[in-house]
N, C-alpha and C positions, 0 to 999 in steps of 0.2 A: 504494500500500500504506500503510495507516495506521501511524503510529509507535506504539511500545509505551507511551509516556506517555498517548496518547489512549485506547488500549485499557485501560490501568490505570484511567483515570478512569471507564470504563464497567464495571468489574469486577463491581459489584453487580448491574447489569442482566444481565450475562452469566451470573452464578451463578444468578439466578432463572430465566433462560431455559433453562439446562441442566437444572435441576430439573423445569421444566415439560415439556421435551422428553422426559426419561426417564420421566415419569409420564403421558405422552400428553395433557397439558393444553395449551390454547392459549396462545400468547405472541406479542408483536409480533416479526415476522420481522426487522425492522430492528435489534433488540437484539443480533443475532449477525452477525458477518462472514460473508459468503456462502460463502467457501471452507471456513470452520470448520463451518457448518451442513451443507454438502454432505458433509463428512467424518463428521459425526455420523450423517447418514442412512446412509452406507455402513457405519459401525461397527454401527449397529443392525441393518441387513440381515444382517450377519455374525453376529448374536446374541452379540456380545462382552459380557462382564460389565463393568458400569460401576463396581462397588464394589471391584474388585481387579484386579491385574495377573497374567495367566497367559501366560508366554512360553515358546517352545521354546528349548532350550539345546544348544549344540554345545561339547563339552568341549575340543576341539582345533581351533580355527579356523585356516585357512591364513593365516599371517602372512608367508610368503615368497612374495609375489606382487608384480607391478609396482606396484599401487596403494600398498601399504604401503611398499615401498622408496622410491618417489618422494615419498610424503606425509610420512614420518617426519621428515626434516630441517625441513620447513615447520612441522609440528606442534610440534617441540621449540623452534624459534625463537619461535613464538607463545606457547607455555607459559612460556618464560623472560620474554617481554615482559609477560605477565599475572601475573608472580610476586606471590603474596600476595593476588591478587584472587579472589573466590568465583565463578570461572567455570571450567567443565569443558569441555575440548576433546575432541571425540569423532569418531572416524572409523568409518564403516560400509561394508560391501559394498553392492552395488546392491539386495540383498534386505533391507536393514536390519540385517543381522548386525553387531553391534558388534565391531570389530577392535582399536581403541585407545581408551583414556580417560586423559587427563592432567588431574589436578585438584590444585590447590595447597591448597585449603581442606579441612581434615579433616572438619568438620561436613557440608559438602556432599557429600564423598566417601562418608561413611557413609550419608547419605540416598539417594544414587544406588545404593548397594549394596542398600538395602532395597527399592527399586523395580526392581531388576534391570537398571538402565541401566549395564551392565558388559560387558566382553568375553565373547563366547560367546552372549549373549542377542540375540534378534532384535526390533528395534523397528519392524518392518514394520507398516503400518496395519492389515493383516489380523489381527494378533495384539494390538497395543497400542492400537488405536483412534487417535483424533486425537492426533497429537504432531508435533513439529518434524521429526523424521527421517522417519517413515513417510509423513506427509502430503506432505512435500516430494517424496519419491520417487514417490508416487502421482500428484501433479500434474505432475511433471517440471520444477518451478521452485522458486525460493526460497519459504520458508514460515516464519513465526514463529507460535508458539502460546503464549498467555499464560494462566497460572493456570487459571481455571475453563473456559477453552476446551478443555482436555484432556478427552477422553471418560472416562478413568478417574480417579476422585477421588483416587487415590494420587499423582497428578502435579500436583494443583492448587496446590501451593506452589512450583512451578517455572515458569520461562519458558525457552523454547528457540527457537533460530533455526537452521533447517536449509537447506542448499543442495546440490542434486545436483552431482556431479562428472562432467563429460563427458570422454570420451576425445578427445584433440586430433586424432586421425586419423579415427576412425570416427564421432565425434559421439555415440556411445552412452553411456548412463549406466553408470558403473563403480562408483559408490559415492556417499557423501554425507559432508559435514562438518557438524557440529552444535556449537553453543555453547549450553550450558545453565547457568543461574544460578538463584538464588533469585528468586521472583516480585518481592519487594520491591526487589531490586537491578537489575531489568531497565532498560535504557536504549535509546534509539533507534539507538545505534551498533552494537548487537548483530548485527542482520541485515547491516549494511554490512560489519562485520568478517568475518562468515561468508562473504559473497560474495567479498571480497578473498582470503580463505584458499583458497576453491575455485579461484579463478583462478590462484593461485600453485601449487597442486597440479597443475592442468592444465598449466601451463608446465613443471613438473618432469617430468611424464609425457612431454611432448614431448622434453625434453632426454635422458630416459632410454630413449627408444625405441632399439632396436638399430639399428646401421648397416644391417643387412639389411632391417629394417622401413622405414627411411627410403628405401633404394634401391627397395624394393617399391612404396612410394607414388609415387616418382618415375617408375618404369616404368609404373605404372597410369595416371598422369596423361598420360604421353606416348602410351600406347595409346589413351586416350580422345580425344586431339587428332587422332590419325591416322585413326580410323575412326568410323563411325556405328553400328557393331555394339554389342551388349551386352558390357560389360567388367567382369570381377570380378578381385579380387586377394585372396589369402588366405595366412596363415601361422599355424598353431595356432589361437588364439581370435580372431585378427585377420581381419576380413572387410570389404572395402569393395566397392561396386559403383556403377556410374553410373546415371543416371536411366532410361535405356532398360531396364536389367536390373531395376531396382526396379519399373518399370511393367509389364513383360511376364512376369516370372517369379514364380509363387506360391511358397510355402514348400517344397512338395514338389519343384518343378522346381529351386529353388536347391540343395536337399540333393542331388538327383541329379547336378547339374553339379559340385558340390564333390567328390562321391564319384568321378566320372569324372576330374576334375582330379588328385585324389590318386593314382588308378590310373595315369594317364599319367606323373606324376612318378616313381612307383616303377618303372615299366617302361621309363623313358627314352624314351617315345614323345612325339610332338609334336601329334598330332591324332586325332580320332575323330568319326564321325558316329553319332548316337544318336537314339532317340525318347524324349522326356521323359515323365514321368508324366501330364502334361496332354494328351499326344498330339502336341505340337509336335515337328517334326523339325529338328534343329540340328547344326551342325558345331562342335566344341569344339577350339580351338587353344590349346595350353599352352606358355607361355614361362617356364622356370625363372628364378628370381632368387636369386643371380646365375647367369648361364649358364655351362655347362661344368663345374659341380661338383654333387655330390649335395646336394640341398636339400629343404626342406619348404615353401618359399615359391614362389609362381608367380602370373603374370598369365594369366587365361583370357579369350579372345575367343570369343564365342558368336554364330554366324552362322546365321540361319534358312535352311532348305533348302526348295526347291520340292517339292511332292508328287511322288512317284514315284521320287525319287532313293534309291539304296540306303542304308539305315541299319541300325545295330545296334539291335534292339528289346530293351528291358529290361523285360519284362512284370512281373517280380517286384517292381519298385519302384512299380508303378502302384497308387494308393490304391483302395480298394473303391468301386464306383460309387455316386454319390449321386443321388437323384431330382432331376430338373430342376425349377427353379421354374416353376410354371404360367404359361403365356403368355409366358415369356422365351425368345426365339429367338436362336440363335447358338451356335457351338462354338469360337470363337477363344479363345486363351489368356487375353488380358486380360479378355474379357467373362466367361468362366467363372470366373476368379479373383475377379472382382467379385461375381458371383452367390453364390459360396461364402462370401465374407466376410459378405455381408448375411444369408445363411441361418444361418451360424454365430452371428452376433450375436443373431438372433431366438431361436435355440435356447437361448442362454446368458442370455437376458433382458437383454442389454447394450444400453443406449441408444446410438444411432448417428447420426452426421452423414453425410449423403450429399451430396457436393459434386461439382461438374462444370459443364460448359457447359450452356447452355439446350438443352432437347430431347433430352438423353441418356437419359432414362428413369429418373430418380432416384425419383420417386414410384411409378412402375410397379414398380420393384424392391422397394420397401418393401411395396406391396400384395401382390406375389407371395410374398414371404417370409411374410407373415401368412396368405395363402391356403394355403400349403404346410404350415405348422405348426399353424395353428388355424383351419381353414376355417369352423367354426361360430361363432367368436367375433366380437363386435361390433367394427368398425373405424370410427374417427372420423378424418376428413380435414379439417383446418382450414387455410385459405389466407390468408397475410398480405398477399397481393396480389389480394384478391377484388373490390375496388371499383375499376372502371376510371375513370381520370381523363382526360377528353377535353381535348386541346390541339391546336395546329396542328402540332406537331413529332412526335417519336416517341411511341408510346403509353406511358403511365405508369399506375401503379396506386397506390391508397391502401390502407392497412391498416384493416379494419373497426374502429370505435371500441371495441367490446366484445370485441376479439380475445383479450386476456389472460384476461378473465372466461370466455369460451367455452372456452379451453384448460383453465382450472382446473376448470370444470364437468365436462368430459369425463374429465379425469384422476381426479376425485373419484368419478365414477360407477362403482360396482362392476361394472356390466354391460359396461363398455368394456374390451376386452382389448388393444387396440393403438390408438395415436394417431400420425397423420402430420401434422407441422407443415411446410407448404410455404412456399417463398419467404421464408425468414428474413432475407434480405438487405434486404428492404423495411422492416424494423422500425427505427423511429427510437429514439434512446437512451431517451426516457421510456417508450416502449412496451416496450423490452427490459427495463427495470427492473420494469414492471408484470408482464411475463410471468414473469420469474425469481421474483418474489415469489409470483405465483399458483401456480407449479409447486411451490415449497416448501410453500406452504399446503396444496395438494392432497395432497402426500406425507404431511403430518401428518394429514390427514383420512382418507386411505386407508392404513391402517397396514400391511396385509398384501396380498400379491399385486398390486403396482402394475402398470399396463399397460406394454407395450413401446412405446417412443417412438422415432420416426425423424424427423429434422429435415433438410429439403432446403435446400441453399444453392447458389445459382448464382454461381460465382466468375468474375471477369473475368480477362483476360490480364495485368493489371497488379497489382492489389491485391485481397486478400480483404476482405470486410466485417468490421468490428470488432464482434463480438457480445458483448464485455465478459464479464460473469459468466454468460452463458448456456452457453458452450461447456464449462466444467468439469463441467456436469451430464451431458455426453455423452462418455464415455471413449474412444470409437472414432470415427475418421473414415475413410470409404471414398470414394475418388475414382472416379466412374463415367467410363470412358473415352469420348472422343468417337468418333463413328462412323468417322471417317477412320483411327482407330487399330485398328479391327477391321473394315475394309472388306469382308473376305471374307464376313462375316455377311450382307451385302446379298443374297447368293445365296439365303439362307434367308428373310430378312425380306421380300423382294419377293413370293414366292408366298404367304407367310403373310398379309401385308396384303391382297393381291388376293383371297384366299379369303374374308377377312372382309368386304371391301367389295363384292364381287360375288356372294356366296353360292356361290363355287366355280366360277363359269362363265367366268372370265377367267384367261388365262395370259400370261406375258411372253416375247417372242421372244428368242433368244440375242443378236441385234444390240442390242436395246433394253436388255437386262440388262447387256451389255458397256459400253454408254454410261453406265448408272447407276453402274457400278462405278468409272468414271473421274471422277466428280464429287467435289468436296471436301466437300460437305454441311456448310456452316457451321452450319445449323440442326439437324444431327444426325438422329437417328431420327425425330423429330417432323416435320422437313422432308421426309424421304422419304415418310412417311405422308401428308402434305398433298399432295405431288405426285401420288401414286398415287390419292388421293381425288379430286383435280381431273380426272384422266384418266377415272376411272369416271363421274363426274358429268357431264362435258362432252364426252367423246370416245368412249369404248368401254366397254360393259358385258358383252359376251360375246366369245368368240373369243380373239384374241391381240393383246397390246399390241406395236405395231411402232415403229420408230424415229421415224416422223413423228408419232406420238401424243404424244411427249414435248414438254414446254415448249421454246420456242425456245432459251433459255439453256443447256439441257442438250444440245440437239442440236449446239450449236456447241463443246462441250468437245472439245479436241484432245489433251489430255494422255493419256499411257498410264496404266494402273492402277498405283497405287503400293503397294509393300509396306508393312507396318506400320512398319518402321524408316525407310523413305523418307518416310513421312508424318510421323514424329517429327522427321526432319531438316528437312523443309520448314517445320514449325511453329517449330523453333529459329531458322531463318533469318528467318522472318517476324517473330518476337519481337525478334530482334536489330535488324532494320531499323526496327521501331517504336521500340525503345529509343534508337536513334541517329538519330531523325528522318529516316529514309530515306537516310542517308549510307552508301553501300555500302562504302567503304573502312573506316570505323569498325566497321561491322557485321562485315566480314570479320576485322578484327583481334580483335574480341571473341570470335569463334568459333574463332580459331586457324587460319583458312584464307586462301589467297591471294585477291587480288582477281579473278584470272582464274577461280578455282574458283567463287566466289560468283556472278559474272556468269553462268557456265554453268548453275549450279544454279537461279538465278532464272529463267532461260529455260526450263530443263527442267521445272521445277515450275509454270510458268505464273503466277509471282508478279507482281502488278502493283502 
């Protein structure tokens, strides 16, 4: 992050760039920091006025809440430390609503009143444009905005440094701390001081958490160590859930489970079997915290049930049916939730990153969303790994030399309605810079109705690629689940692929299908398609695929079919073994299980 002195030295260029941006004239993209330029683009898309400040006002903001109670002592100490300095200390809610403002300088205080940077007004980016508070909350990280970097000219005499405040238990953003001063007085320590203050408020929030909340978190962690099921804990606005729950439950399922958990608490019951809005059947076990007394806090354990078991069906909570994405096969919860997220992003015009393992169907999902919502619109697909590189080892690919220019051309073309950028992990840092500059330039050229853009990213099991300033252009990331996490969909994928490959003349026998269900499919859906294509090309084109038609490695699979949660557990054990260099004792300790348990599960899951 550049320091404020450097930005101040570039103030003249920034001022001219802002004027050119507002008048739709060309300017060197490098004259403006990329996070600022991205915020300008968002502000213009929202049709915000640049010549004045128009903010919503709440006459009686809620000042009796955990954030203010924990933050007030921290703010007062900082205010006393800054006594006489022309710096204003500002606390906001997570939506940018100003709760507190402490200012020792009278002149600065009057100016902040004139621009409505005062309690009751919202400095969310959607209302105030580019500013330290709203843009920090929009980006989810620290942000300083200096002088002419502000979208509204009324703020150009100010410099501000904003940092989101994260809840110490849930990790969710609960507010923001902002330090604002005159532009001429800004220094490089402003953002560092804001970060330190945010950390102090977070620590105060942790100290002020109720004993019940701390006990709730402890019970939640214990439950997560004892079971591989989905685990949630809630009390009032506090909600935490483990990775299994986040991965397998969409928003409607989460809401239904919380409603059932509240009902169980009220009725003094411990468990119920229900059908969720997504169609999944689960058993919800409720453990009050603390036990034995009337309480509003509980830990919920959610266990999937096999089809056919009696459940209480709650049809009233099922959302209205949505049309399936064309060509997308499968009805499991994780897959349907992923499809809905991509479909909703397209409908909202929200640029999206699709991440996941190789072969999961990331680009296919993006194509399907476009086909569903704009079947007649032109779609451009550009691959950053389009040039194969031959070598003696594993196959590798190069990015085409004119890749950034090609992307810029498609984005600038008024006839292009959607763009898919594939394999972004292959982009080298210089190519990333060229691509980001090209995207911004295209957005300047195409001022209205920009295309929808999806970027696919193949993540590894260890680290995600560093895409620098490219990711802030994409506000939403959706993880496409690997096939082993929705293995039941193989029952529909196999006949679907066979009908495409054999023109409908080939079926799969129950024995062969059972064997396909038991494979781990490290190459995911693409690997399944390749296997079936090989069978059609080299073994059988009509009739029925039998067990002996399968490749030898699939015929030798001896594991039973795993449930989605068992597949998640197997992956966790495998990752722990990799992280600990194959040391089973250390892997077991990291997972919170005994050595005997991990040895048994390694054998059961066929991990080698």
